[in-house]
Every structure is written in structure tokens, then in C-alpha cells.
N, C-alpha and C positions, 0 to 999 in steps of 0.2 A: 332239744331233740324232737319235741313235738312239732315245732316250727319247721324243722328241716323235713320231717316226714310229710308235713302238709305241703311244702313246696315240691317234694319229690311226686307225691300224688298229683298235685295240680299239674306239674310238667308232664307226667304220663298221660293225663287225660287231654290236655290242650295241644301239646306238641307230639304227642305218640301216636302217629298215623299207623304204626304197626300193631298197636293194641286194640282189642275189641272197643275199649271205652274211648280211645282216641278216636276210632272211625266213627263211633256213634255221635261224638261231640262234633266232629267236622261235618258230618251230614246235617246234624241239626242246624249247625251255624250257616251251612249253605242254604238250607230251606229258609232260615230266617232272612238271610240277605236277599234271596229271591222275592220273598213276601215283601220286604221293606222296599224293594225297587218297584214292585208291582203296585204298591200304595202310593209311592211318589208319582208313577206314570198316571194312575187313575186321578189323582189330586190335580193334575194339570189339564185334565179334560173338564172344560167349564161346566157343562151340564151336570156331570157327576160331583164336582167339587162344590157346587152350589148347594147341593142337598146333604152332602156328608163330610164336608170340610172339617168340621169339629171332630168327628170320629177319626178322620185321617190324621188330623193333628195329635190326637191322644195316641194313637197306634204308632205313629212316627216317633214320638218321644219315648214310648216304650221300648221300641227298637233301639233308639239311640242310647238310653241308659244301659240296655242289654249289652250293647257293643262297647260302650264305655267301660263296664264292669270287667268284660272280657279282655279289654286292652290293658287294664291295670293288673288283671291276673296275669297275663303274659309277661309283663315287665316284672312282676313279683316273683314268679317262679323260673324265669329264665336265669340260667347260670351267668349269662352276660347280657344283663339288661340293655346296655348302650349299643352292644353289637346288634342285638334284635331291633332296637329303635331305629338304627341307621340301615337296616336291611330293606330290601324291596317290599316284602310283606309288612314289615313294620311301619314303613312310611304309609303303605296303602291302608293299614288298619288305623292309622292316626287320621289320615284324610277322609276316611269313612265316617267319622263321627264328628268332624270339624263343621260340615255344612249346617247340622241342626243348631249348633251353637252360634255360628255366624247369622243364621236366620234371625236371631234375637236382635242384631244390629243392623243387617242388611236384608230386607224382605227380597224373597225370590231366590236367595242363595240356597234355600232348603233342597231345591231341585237338584243341586250338585251331588246329592246322596247317590246319584247313578254311578259315582266313582266306586261305590261298594261292589259294583259288578266285577271289578278287577280280583276281588277277594274269591271269588269263584274258582279262580286258577288253582286254588288248593285241591280241586277235585282230581287234577292230575296225579297228586301224590296218593290220594285215597283209593282211586281206581288202577294204580300200579301203570299209569301212562307215562312214566318218566322218560321213555324213550322219545316222546313228542317233544318234551323239554330240551332233550339233547339235540334234537333237529332245530328247535327254535334257537338254540345257543349257536349252532352253525350259521343260521341265517343273521343272527345279530352280529356275529364277528365279521361276517363278509360286508354287512352294511358299515361296520366301523372301519374296515379296512379301505372302503371306497369313499370314506367321508371327505377327504381332501380333494379328490377328483371331482366329486359331486359339488362341493363348495366352489370350486373354480368354474364348473359348468353353470351354476346358478348366477355367479357373478357375472359371467359373459352374458347370459340371458337378460340380466338386469340393465347391463350396458347396452345391448341392442334394444331393448324396451324403452330406455331413456332417449336413445337417438331416434328411433321410429317415432315415439310420442312427441318429441320435439318437432321433428319434420311435419308431422300431421297437425300440430298446432299452428305452424307457420302456413301450411297449405289451405287448412279448412276454416280456422278461427272460430270465433264465437257463434257466428250464424248456424254452423252445423252442429253445435253442442260442445265442441272443443274449447271450453272456456278458459282452460288454463293447462300449463305443462303437466302438473301431476295428473289431471283428469286425462289428459292425452295419452300419459304412460299408463293409466289404468286401462285405457282402451287397448293398447298396444299389448299389454300383458294377457288381457282377455282374448285377443286375437291370436297372439303366439300359441297360447295354450289350447288353441281350438274350441274354447268354450263358447264364445260368440253370443253373449247376451242379446246384442242388438239394441241396447239402450242408447248407444252413441254410433252413428254411421256416417261416412263420408258422402258428400254430394257432389263434389267437383271432380272432373276426369282425372286430375292429377292425384286427388285424394284417393280415388278407386284404384289407381295404378299402385300407388304406395301401399294401400292396404292388400293388394294381391300379392305384392313382394312379401309383406308381413305374414300372410297366410302360408305362402310357399316355405318361407323360413321357418315357420312353426312346425309344419310337417317333416321337414328336414331335421330338426333338432330334437323332437319330441321323444325319439327313441334312444337318445344318448344315454340318460340316467339309467334306463333299464338295460342297456347293454354293459354299462359300467358295473352295475351290480350283479349282473348275471356272470361277467367274467370273473369276479371277485368270489362269488359263491361257488363257481366250478372249481377255483384254486383251493377254496376252504373245503370242499367236500373231498378233493384229492388228498389234502393234508389230513383230513379227520380220518379217512379210511386207514392211513399208514400210521397215525399217531396212536398213543395209548389214551384210554379214556378211564375215568373214574366210575365204578359202579354204585359209589355212594352218593355223589352229588351230580353224576351224569355229566360232567364237563371234560372236555378234551383240550388238545393244544399243549400237552406235555411233551418234554423232550423224550426221545426215544430210549435214553438210558435212565429214566426217571423211575424209581420204584414206589414213590409216595405222591399223592396228589398234592400240588401246589396250592390248592385252594382250601382243602378240608383236612389234608393229612392222612387220608386212608390210603390203604395199599391200592396198587394200580393193577388193572387186568392187562394181559399182553394184547 
């Protein structure tokens, strides 16, 4: 019984965003996350790191041990530990503590603690901003709906880049910096995307004509993925307005005759 009461109390504090203790815990956690990220950023500045590296090292490990204990506590008090571990926040919580341990094997990986910034997304739940998460779900579903079209588009772009890069390799050759087909494809991708680093440039007349064709092609196709996602987003917004949504998990996409959420099982609002 004592163990069960301890689990319930921990669950109320750690997962209970509706309780005063839960809010205080989440706000403390977010402050610790921001401080940890600030330490990692300052440690990357050479002038500051050379003076305070030892102090930053100790502070970082204090935060790491704190977050490790918190992750273990979440697994301990969660009714379904495996479900939590597989959830988005569960994976992020795990990734937030791994870089410090990996740094013992691979130097420099400690700066990956910036992943902890994703944990700040919990502030949406604390400040009652779940409607923004609902909007994010709409955007995410529209991107998923357009993934096949986007995949076909990128495959087409890669084919064009390969063709243009190979032609430029034949036209320009080693003297102009096009030392291989892969490097020429790199130039074609940089040019099609209108980035234009300028590290490799054509010098012959035929090469400049071909480069002009690549530039015009880039301007012609650069708006295609934006149009695809925009069209899917408009369709998703239209479906979202007409479909029922769940007030508990703020996810929509249910059938019009559904009475319970297919994600969390709560009753649906009309």
C-alpha cells in the first residue's frame, strides 16, 4: 500500500499538469532545462570555457543526474512504463540524458544536450496552450498526406541534378573545378536550390549557358513543394473544421459519427 501511495503521489507531481504540485514541478524542470542548455552554450565559447570549463563540467553532471533520476521516476510511477518510454516525450527525455554519458566515450557529444530544448514543449500543457498543439497536429497531418508527392518531387530533382552535373562535368572538366561527377552534381544541387556558394563556377561559354538553364530550372521548381504542402494543408483545415476533435488530447480526424476518441478513448465534443 505504501508503495502504491508513493507511485500515486509521484504520478500526481510528475505527470499532473492540472495540480499545483505538478505545475511547480514542470516549471522547475523547464528552468533546469534552460539553465542546462545555457551552460552547454557558454561552454562552447572558447574564451569562457578556458576559464570555467571545470565548473561547467560539474554543473552539467549535476543536471544530468537530476534528469536521470527524473526519467527513472517517470518510468517508476507511470501506469504503463513501456508506453511512456515509446511516446514522443519519453524518447526526448531519454535523448536528453544520453549525450552526457556518450561524452565519456566520444568527446564533443556533450553539446548534443541541446536536444533537451525539445522538453520545453511541455510548457504548452502548463500554460493551457493546447490549442496550438492542435494546430501543430493539423500541420503535421498535412505534411504526412503530401509525403508521397514530395518524395516524387525530390526524386525528380535528384535526376535533374544528376543529368545537369554530368553534362557540366563533360563541358567544363577538371580545369574549372569540376573534378568528378559527384562534385558536379553537388554544384548542380547548389545551383538548382538557388544557394549559389560560388566555390565552383563554369568558365566556358557552353558551361555558362548550361548554368543559366540550371538556374532557370531552379526558379521554376523551387515553389513546387510549397504548393503541394499548402494544398494539403488547405484540405486538412477544411476537414478539421468539419470533424470532431478530442478536448482531452486535442487531436482531430475522427469520423463524424464517432462518440469517443480513437487515440485516448475520451468522449468527443461535437
